[in-house]
C-alpha positions as a LaTeX table, in Angstrom:
\begin{tabular}{lrrr}
\hline
Residue & $x$ (\AA) & $y$ (\AA) & $z$ (\AA) \\
\hline
Met1 & 19.41 & 33.57 & 19.61 \\
Gly2 & 23.01 & 33.15 & 18.88 \\
Leu3 & 24.84 & 29.58 & 19.48 \\
Arg4 & 24.77 & 28.61 & 22.86 \\
His5 & 27.80 & 27.64 & 24.58 \\
Pro6 & 27.76 & 22.99 & 25.39 \\
Val7 & 27.92 & 23.57 & 28.85 \\
Glu8 & 24.44 & 25.34 & 28.59 \\
Leu9 & 23.22 & 22.50 & 26.53 \\
Leu10 & 23.93 & 20.47 & 29.10 \\
Ala11 & 22.55 & 22.29 & 32.23 \\
Arg12 & 19.11 & 22.03 & 30.85 \\
Pro13 & 16.55 & 19.86 & 31.26 \\
Leu14 & 17.64 & 17.02 & 27.68 \\
Arg15 & 13.33 & 16.07 & 28.08 \\
Arg16 & 10.29 & 18.68 & 28.00 \\
Pro17 & 7.74 & 17.96 & 29.86 \\
Cys18 & 4.47 & 15.65 & 28.68 \\
Arg19 & 1.61 & 18.44 & 26.97 \\
Cys20 & $-0.32$ & 15.90 & 25.84 \\
Lys21 & $-3.26$ & 13.50 & 27.30 \\
Pro22 & $-1.91$ & 10.77 & 30.10 \\
Cys23 & $-1.67$ & 7.77 & 28.06 \\
Lys24 & 1.39 & 6.38 & 29.96 \\
Gly25 & 2.17 & 2.44 & 29.24 \\
Arg26 & $-1.61$ & 2.31 & 27.56 \\
Leu27 & $-2.92$ & 0.79 & 24.99 \\
Val28 & $-5.79$ & 2.64 & 22.12 \\
Trp29 & $-7.28$ & $-0.28$ & 22.29 \\
Ser30 & $-9.64$ & 0.75 & 19.32 \\
Gly31 & $-6.65$ & 1.28 & 17.24 \\
Leu32 & $-5.04$ & $-1.85$ & 17.49 \\
Leu33 & $-7.87$ & $-3.90$ & 16.47 \\
Lys34 & $-8.75$ & $-0.90$ & 13.77 \\
Thr35 & $-5.31$ & $-1.96$ & 12.43 \\
Ala36 & $-5.10$ & $-5.24$ & 12.00 \\
Gly37 & $-8.41$ & $-6.12$ & 10.94 \\
Ala38 & $-7.29$ & $-4.10$ & 7.96 \\
Ile39 & $-4.16$ & $-6.09$ & 7.72 \\
Val40 & $-6.09$ & $-8.93$ & 7.41 \\
Met41 & $-9.72$ & $-8.01$ & 5.65 \\
Ser42 & $-7.10$ & $-6.45$ & 2.58 \\
Pro43 & $-5.47$ & $-9.83$ & 1.49 \\
Glu44 & $-8.41$ & $-11.60$ & 1.49 \\
Ile45 & $-10.21$ & $-8.13$ & $-0.54$ \\
Gly46 & $-7.56$ & $-8.18$ & $-3.11$ \\
Phe47 & $-7.68$ & $-12.09$ & $-3.29$ \\
Val48 & $-12.11$ & $-11.62$ & $-4.29$ \\
Leu49 & $-11.20$ & $-9.16$ & $-6.37$ \\
Ala50 & $-8.54$ & $-10.32$ & $-8.60$ \\
Leu51 & $-10.72$ & $-13.98$ & $-8.19$ \\
Leu52 & $-14.12$ & $-11.96$ & $-9.51$ \\
Leu53 & $-11.71$ & $-10.74$ & $-12.85$ \\
Val54 & $-10.55$ & $-13.42$ & $-14.19$ \\
Leu55 & $-14.02$ & $-15.07$ & $-14.27$ \\
Ile56 & $-14.98$ & $-12.03$ & $-15.69$ \\
Val57 & $-12.84$ & $-12.71$ & $-18.32$ \\
Ser58 & $-12.84$ & $-16.64$ & $-18.61$ \\
Trp59 & $-15.75$ & $-16.40$ & $-19.17$ \\
Leu60 & $-15.66$ & $-13.19$ & $-21.65$ \\
Phe61 & $-13.46$ & $-15.95$ & $-23.98$ \\
Val62 & $-14.76$ & $-19.06$ & $-23.51$ \\
His63 & $-16.38$ & $-19.33$ & $-26.94$ \\
Gln64 & $-12.80$ & $-18.16$ & $-28.25$ \\
Thr65 & $-9.89$ & $-20.56$ & $-29.60$ \\
Pro66 & $-6.38$ & $-20.48$ & $-27.47$ \\
Phe67 & $-4.92$ & $-18.35$ & $-30.42$ \\
Ala68 & $-8.21$ & $-15.94$ & $-30.85$ \\
Ala69 & $-8.03$ & $-15.44$ & $-26.78$ \\
Asp70 & $-3.95$ & $-14.78$ & $-26.92$ \\
Ser71 & $-4.28$ & $-12.75$ & $-30.36$ \\
Thr72 & $-7.11$ & $-10.55$ & $-28.61$ \\
Phe73 & $-4.82$ & $-9.82$ & $-25.54$ \\
Ser74 & $-0.94$ & $-10.22$ & $-27.26$ \\
Gly75 & $-1.16$ & $-7.64$ & $-29.93$ \\
Pro76 & $-2.63$ & $-4.88$ & $-27.39$ \\
Ala77 & 0.48 & $-5.73$ & $-24.33$ \\
Ile78 & 3.32 & $-5.64$ & $-27.00$ \\
Arg79 & 1.92 & $-2.43$ & $-28.26$ \\
Phe80 & 1.44 & $-1.12$ & $-25.06$ \\
Gly81 & 4.79 & $-2.71$ & $-24.04$ \\
Leu82 & 6.49 & $-0.95$ & $-27.08$ \\
Ala83 & 5.44 & 2.11 & $-26.27$ \\
Leu84 & 6.20 & 1.71 & $-22.01$ \\
Phe85 & 9.67 & 1.33 & $-23.04$ \\
Ala86 & 10.49 & 3.13 & $-26.04$ \\
Arg87 & 13.27 & 5.75 & $-26.02$ \\
Pro88 & 12.48 & 9.41 & $-27.31$ \\
\hline
\end{tabular}
């Protein structure tokens, strides 16, 4: 095609005709409702799942002393942290 002169570029129309469905100024309500529902439901689902996880873990360690529960979680956490941030 080659380079065009700037005057030729200004002479042609700036907008091309729309080849999509004619939807000028209309909202697709079904898509809007799905998006709004996902925005509202996502944090609620995450909150419920986190609450269930906390309840499961607390019931698993209900008969342990705080020291035993702390040592159960701090050992792997420290090892994972050291492995994660260790320089090769």
